C-alpha positions as CSV (number, residue, x, y, z in Angstrom):
1,M,-11.5,-3.7,-8.3
2,L,-12.1,-1.3,-5.4
3,N,-15.5,0.3,-4.7
4,I,-16.1,2.3,-1.5
5,R,-19.7,3.7,-0.7
6,S,-20.8,6.0,2.2
7,L,-17.6,5.1,4.3
8,S,-17.3,6.9,7.6
9,K,-15.1,6.3,10.5
10,I,-15.4,8.0,13.9
11,Y,-13.2,7.4,16.9
12,S,-14.9,7.6,20.3
13,G,-13.0,7.9,24.0
14,N,-13.1,9.9,27.0
15,G,-16.6,10.8,26.2
16,L,-16.0,12.6,22.8
17,S,-16.5,11.3,19.5
18,V,-14.1,12.4,16.8
19,P,-15.3,11.8,12.7
20,V,-12.2,11.2,10.6
21,L,-14.2,10.1,7.4
22,R,-17.0,11.2,6.3
23,N,-19.5,9.7,4.0
24,L,-16.5,9.2,1.5
25,T,-17.2,7.3,-1.8
26,L,-14.8,6.3,-4.4
27,S,-14.2,4.0,-6.8
28,I,-10.5,2.5,-8.2
29,G,-10.5,0.1,-11.0
30,A,-8.1,-2.7,-11.8
31,R,-4.6,-2.1,-12.9
32,E,-5.1,1.9,-12.2
33,L,-2.1,3.6,-10.2
34,C,-3.4,6.2,-7.6
35,A,-1.8,8.5,-5.3
36,I,-4.1,9.6,-2.0
37,T,-2.6,12.9,-0.8
38,G,-3.7,15.8,1.3
39,P,-2.6,17.7,4.5
40,S,-1.9,15.8,7.9
41,G,-5.1,15.0,9.4
42,S,-7.2,14.9,5.9
43,G,-8.0,10.8,6.6
44,K,-5.8,9.3,4.3
45,T,-4.1,7.1,6.7
46,T,-7.5,5.9,8.4
47,L,-8.7,5.3,4.8
48,M,-5.8,3.1,4.0
49,N,-6.3,1.3,7.1
50,L,-9.8,0.5,6.2
51,I,-9.0,-0.4,2.6
52,G,-6.3,-2.9,4.1
53,L,-8.8,-4.5,6.7
54,L,-6.7,-3.3,9.4
55,D,-9.7,-1.4,10.8
56,R,-13.5,-1.6,10.6
57,P,-15.5,1.4,9.6
58,S,-18.4,3.1,11.4
59,A,-20.6,3.1,8.7
60,G,-20.2,2.2,4.9
61,E,-19.2,-0.5,2.9
62,I,-15.7,-1.6,1.1
63,E,-15.7,-4.2,-1.8
64,I,-12.7,-5.4,-2.9
65,A,-12.1,-7.5,-6.0
66,G,-16.0,-7.7,-6.2
67,R,-16.1,-9.1,-2.4
68,A,-17.9,-7.2,0.3
69,T,-15.8,-6.6,3.5
70,S,-18.1,-5.3,5.9
71,S,-19.2,-9.1,7.3
72,L,-15.8,-10.6,7.3
73,S,-14.9,-12.4,10.3
74,A,-11.2,-11.9,11.5
75,D,-10.0,-15.0,10.1
76,D,-11.6,-14.0,6.9
77,A,-10.3,-10.4,6.9
78,A,-6.6,-12.0,7.8
79,N,-6.9,-14.7,4.8
80,M,-7.6,-11.8,2.5
81,R,-5.0,-9.8,3.5
82,N,-2.4,-12.5,3.1
83,S,-4.1,-13.6,-0.6
84,V,-5.4,-10.2,-2.0
85,I,-3.8,-7.2,-0.2
86,G,0.2,-6.4,-0.4
87,F,1.5,-3.9,1.9
88,V,4.4,-1.5,1.8
89,F,5.3,0.8,4.7
90,Q,7.5,3.7,5.0
91,S,9.6,2.1,7.7
92,F,10.2,-1.3,5.8
93,H,9.7,-3.4,8.4
94,L,12.2,-5.9,7.7
95,L,13.7,-8.7,9.8
96,P,17.6,-7.6,10.5
97,R,18.8,-11.4,11.1
98,L,17.4,-12.6,7.8
99,T,18.5,-12.1,4.3
100,A,16.7,-10.4,1.3
101,V,15.6,-13.7,0.1
102,D,14.4,-15.0,3.5
103,N,12.6,-11.7,4.0
104,V,10.8,-11.9,1.1
105,A,9.8,-15.5,1.2
106,L,8.2,-15.2,4.8
107,P,4.6,-14.6,3.5
108,L,4.8,-17.7,1.6
109,I,4.9,-19.4,5.4
110,Y,1.4,-18.9,5.6
111,C,0.4,-20.4,2.5
112,G,2.3,-23.9,2.9
113,V,4.8,-23.5,0.5
114,S,8.2,-25.4,0.8
115,L,11.3,-23.5,2.0
116,S,13.1,-24.1,-1.7
117,A,9.8,-23.0,-3.8
118,R,9.4,-19.8,-1.5
119,R,13.3,-19.0,-1.8
120,A,13.2,-19.7,-5.7
121,R,10.0,-17.5,-5.9
122,A,11.6,-14.7,-3.4
123,R,14.7,-14.7,-6.1
124,Q,12.4,-14.2,-9.0
125,V,10.8,-11.2,-7.3
126,L,13.7,-9.5,-6.2
127,R,15.0,-9.8,-9.9
128,E,12.1,-7.9,-10.8
129,V,12.8,-5.1,-8.6
130,G,16.3,-4.8,-9.4
131,L,18.0,-6.5,-6.5
132,E,19.6,-9.6,-8.3
133,S,22.9,-8.8,-6.8
134,R,21.6,-8.3,-2.9
135,L,19.7,-11.6,-2.7
136,M,21.9,-12.8,0.6
137,H,22.5,-9.4,1.9
138,K,20.9,-8.4,5.3
139,P,19.1,-5.2,5.8
140,D,21.9,-3.7,7.5
141,M,24.0,-4.1,4.4
142,L,21.5,-2.5,2.1
143,S,20.6,1.2,1.5
144,G,17.5,2.9,2.3
145,G,16.6,2.5,-1.4
146,Q,17.3,-0.9,-1.7
147,R,15.8,-1.9,1.7
148,Q,12.2,-0.5,0.3
149,R,13.0,-2.8,-3.0
150,V,13.1,-5.7,-0.5
151,A,9.8,-4.5,1.0
152,I,8.3,-4.2,-2.4
153,A,9.1,-7.4,-3.4
154,R,8.0,-9.0,-0.2
155,A,4.6,-7.1,-0.9
156,L,4.3,-8.6,-4.3
157,I,5.3,-12.4,-3.6
158,T,2.2,-13.4,-3.3
159,Q,0.7,-11.6,-6.3
160,P,-1.6,-9.5,-4.6
161,S,-4.7,-8.0,-6.8
162,L,-4.4,-4.5,-4.7
163,L,-0.8,-3.1,-3.7
164,L,-1.1,-0.4,-0.6
165,A,1.8,1.6,0.0
166,D,1.9,3.9,2.8
167,E,4.5,7.1,2.4
168,P,6.9,4.6,0.7
169,T,9.2,7.5,-0.1
170,G,9.3,9.0,3.3
171,N,12.2,7.5,4.7
172,L,14.5,8.1,1.3
173,D,16.7,10.8,-0.3
174,T,15.4,12.3,-3.3
175,Q,17.2,10.3,-5.3
176,S,16.3,7.2,-3.7
177,A,12.6,8.3,-3.7
178,N,12.2,8.9,-7.4
179,E,13.9,5.4,-8.1
180,I,11.4,3.9,-6.1
181,L,8.4,5.9,-7.5
182,S,10.0,5.0,-10.7
183,L,9.7,1.0,-9.9
184,F,6.1,1.5,-8.5
185,L,5.2,2.9,-12.1
186,A,7.1,0.2,-13.9
187,L,5.9,-2.8,-11.9
188,N,2.2,-1.3,-12.5
189,A,2.7,-1.4,-16.1
190,T,4.2,-4.8,-16.4
191,L,2.1,-6.5,-13.4
192,G,-1.2,-4.9,-13.6
193,T,-1.3,-4.7,-10.0
194,T,-3.9,-2.3,-8.8
195,T,-1.8,0.2,-6.7
196,I,-2.7,2.9,-4.1
197,I,0.0,5.0,-2.8
198,I,-0.6,7.3,0.2
199,T,1.5,10.4,0.4
200,H,1.6,13.7,1.9
201,D,4.0,15.1,-0.7
202,P,2.4,16.6,-4.0
203,T,5.7,15.9,-6.0
204,V,5.3,12.2,-5.4
205,A,1.6,12.5,-6.0
206,A,2.2,14.4,-9.2
207,R,4.0,11.4,-10.9
208,C,1.2,9.3,-10.6
209,P,-1.4,8.7,-13.3
210,R,-4.5,9.3,-11.0
211,R,-4.4,12.0,-7.9
212,I,-7.0,11.8,-5.3
213,V,-6.8,14.7,-2.7
214,M,-8.3,14.3,0.8
215,R,-9.5,17.3,3.0
216,D,-11.6,16.9,6.2
217,G,-12.2,13.2,5.9
218,N,-13.4,13.4,2.2
219,I,-12.4,13.6,-1.5
220,F,-11.6,17.3,-2.3
221,D,-10.1,16.9,-5.8
222,D,-9.8,13.7,-8.1
223,N,-8.3,14.2,-11.4
224,R,-5.8,13.0,-14.0
225,G,-4.9,16.2,-14.8
226,E,-3.2,19.3,-12.5
227,L,-3.4,19.2,-8.9
228,R,-5.9,21.9,-7.5
229,R,-4.0,23.7,-4.8
230,Y,-5.2,23.1,-1.1
231,V,-4.2,24.5,2.2
232,S,-2.5,22.4,4.6
């Protein structure tokens, strides 16, 4: 599903060059659920931005669903983000004036889907994430965990092949965080969407079937057993 080869990212400015990713190579198969974790500054968010086609690497190649992305035009990259990749963020990014249904339905506007059809699909996906009783609620009427469920439903409505979640439990209390992580695991099992969760929290990573630990811009550990200890 995802193949990354010799990936590097260098940020330049004020006469300085700062390497963030260093010749990183990684493969993630279809239907996998992975955590990418590591201390602050390890490069995990930069890696997510590159995988999500929100930024371009300095060197190397990212292949998503069999398609190389290094030569994509800006329009092609945007189309791929809309059709192949779903995003979930720590801050939810819901529109406050819209109901849960209309927040979830938003991505289908760009696919040319009619209002009635996209609302019907949004209701279906909201039921899948356990919010059938909150369809017409606006964000300020929802708890943090419920808002994140709406955000997950919105990410899934286009049926992406790859789901990227950046610190999805970071704004939640412990119980809500556990419920959201359980939801990711359940959705991965039922839908088979390849899922990558970026997290700084080893306890979140520990519940994921595969744990990838980053340090200093590269892969420090990649396993399905116990996490090796690392120094933050």
